[in-house]
C-alpha positions, -999 to +999 in steps of 0.1 A: -002+000+000+013+036-008+021+055+022+033+084+010+009+114+016-021+124-006-008+144-037-028+163-064-009+140-088-024+110-070-059+119-071-052+131-107-048+091-113-082+083-091-097+108-119-083+093-147-109+059-133-140+077-146-160+111-145-179+100-111-141+096-096-126+134-109-118+160-081-098+191-092-076+201-065-055+233-065-062+265-082-081+260-113-085+298-134-128+283-144-140+285-109-166+311-117-196+295-100-182+273-073-194+274-036-192+253-006-208+220-002-223+236+033-240+259+009-262+231-010-267+216+028-279+247+042-292+272+016-329+260+010-330+283-022-300+269-041-309+235-036-345+237-046-327+258-076-304+228-083-337+201-082-356+225-104-327+223-129-321+185-127-361+183-132-359+201-165-330+176-176-350+147-166-382+159-181-401+155-151-425+176-128-417+158-101-396+169-073-391+139-055-379+122-081-358+147-096-343+156-061-335+118-054-318+114-087-296+146-073-291+126-043-280+093-056-257+111-077-239+132-052-239+107-031-217+087-061-195+112-064-185+114-032-180+076-022-165+076-060-138+101-051-133+084-018-130+050-025-114+056-055-083+068-038-082+047-004-079+017-029-052+031-053-036+053-027-041+039+009-052+078+018-086+095+018-090+130+013-107+154+038-141+157+020-156+180+047-185+205+032-168+234+039-138+229+021-152+211-009-166+233-036-198+222-062-213+239-092-242+222-115-227+216-149-248+218-180-246+180-180-240+153-157-234+153-116-216+182-099-189+192-103-163+194-073-135+208-066-110+210-038-088+240-034-073+229-005-060+189-002-060+175+032-059+140+039-083+125+070-056+114+096-073+078+099-070+043+087-088+038+052-121+025+067-127+050+096-118+081+075-142+067+046-167+066+072-164+099+085-157+121+057-188+106+034-210+092+055-208+116+088-194+148+073-215+145+041-241+118+040-262+129+073-262+166+060-268+161+026-298+134+035-314+161+061-313+187+029-330+170+006-361+152+028-365+187+042-369+204+003-385+177-013-400+150+014-380+122-002-384+091+023-350+086+047-353+049+037-352+060+003-324+081+008-306+053+029-304+033+001-294+057-026-267+059-009-256+020-007-265+018-042-240+049-047-212+034-028-220-001-048-220+015-078-182+032-073-169-004-063-180-016-092-162+008-115-135+000-099-133-037-100-139-029-136-113-003-147-091-004-116-083-041-108-048-041-089-054-014-068-029-013-037-059-020-017-088-043-020-122-026-022-144-052-016-138-057+020-140-023+025-173-022+012-185-051+029-166-030+062-191-001+054-223-021+045-223-029+084-227+007+095-245+031+095-264+046+074-257+016+051-268-010+073-300-028+068-308-012+035-302-040+011-289-080+009-256-085-004-231-114-015-196-119-026-194-135-064-158-143-060-133-130-076-163-098-088-181-076-070-207-078-046-240-088-055-268-061-042-302-056-036-318-025-022-348-026-001-361+006-019-361+021-053-351+052-064-380+066-081-358+072-114-384+050-130-408+074-130-386+092-152-401+097-189-388+064-209-369+052-178-367+017-160-360+006-126-320+007-120-306-032-114-304-034-077-339-021-074-361-036-051-390-035-075-370-061-098-379-098-097-364-120-068-334-140-086-347-179-087-323-193-054-330-230-075 
């Protein structure tokens, strides 16, 4: 495992895994429009504006659907960055919402920027739980629920689906990391807020197979179907 301090170059390598893993650090000349992530969690108007923008992109007039989709996409960004860094470098960046900045691009998930790179001074599992679940997912769920009324059950399921999706991409695009992803993910699934959100099993040597106990509501988007881990999908036959 890499034991050197986390560097911008290391995060740049994580960013090459895919768009959800991308995190800009340091100075950037195109910083116009960025705001601290705390604004999205605490400024009701900013979050409502984001939900309206996502509603327009999805072509839905149901704010709960757009809010759940925004919540899931943002959770996916956070888990991807943190888990990708943990598995490739053995280090986890401090993604505290007063240090992490965001803006909504023309398309795709939130654009994230960490002006001042700092790592969490904990072992990878504890660091992942702290900087994603505690510092971000808890206030993020509260904000989305207060604005849209999406149920806590759905939001917890979204958080787990986001983690499962991140580890699947990692196993596909970074098959030989410094730190195995699956044990980290299994341990996170046993802790709140992810514990009890679904059932999972190991499929060696591949990713965890997961079925959530809730639905993210995306199937209500015109022309969309259910996600692969959705509770609405028929159960797999066991014999």
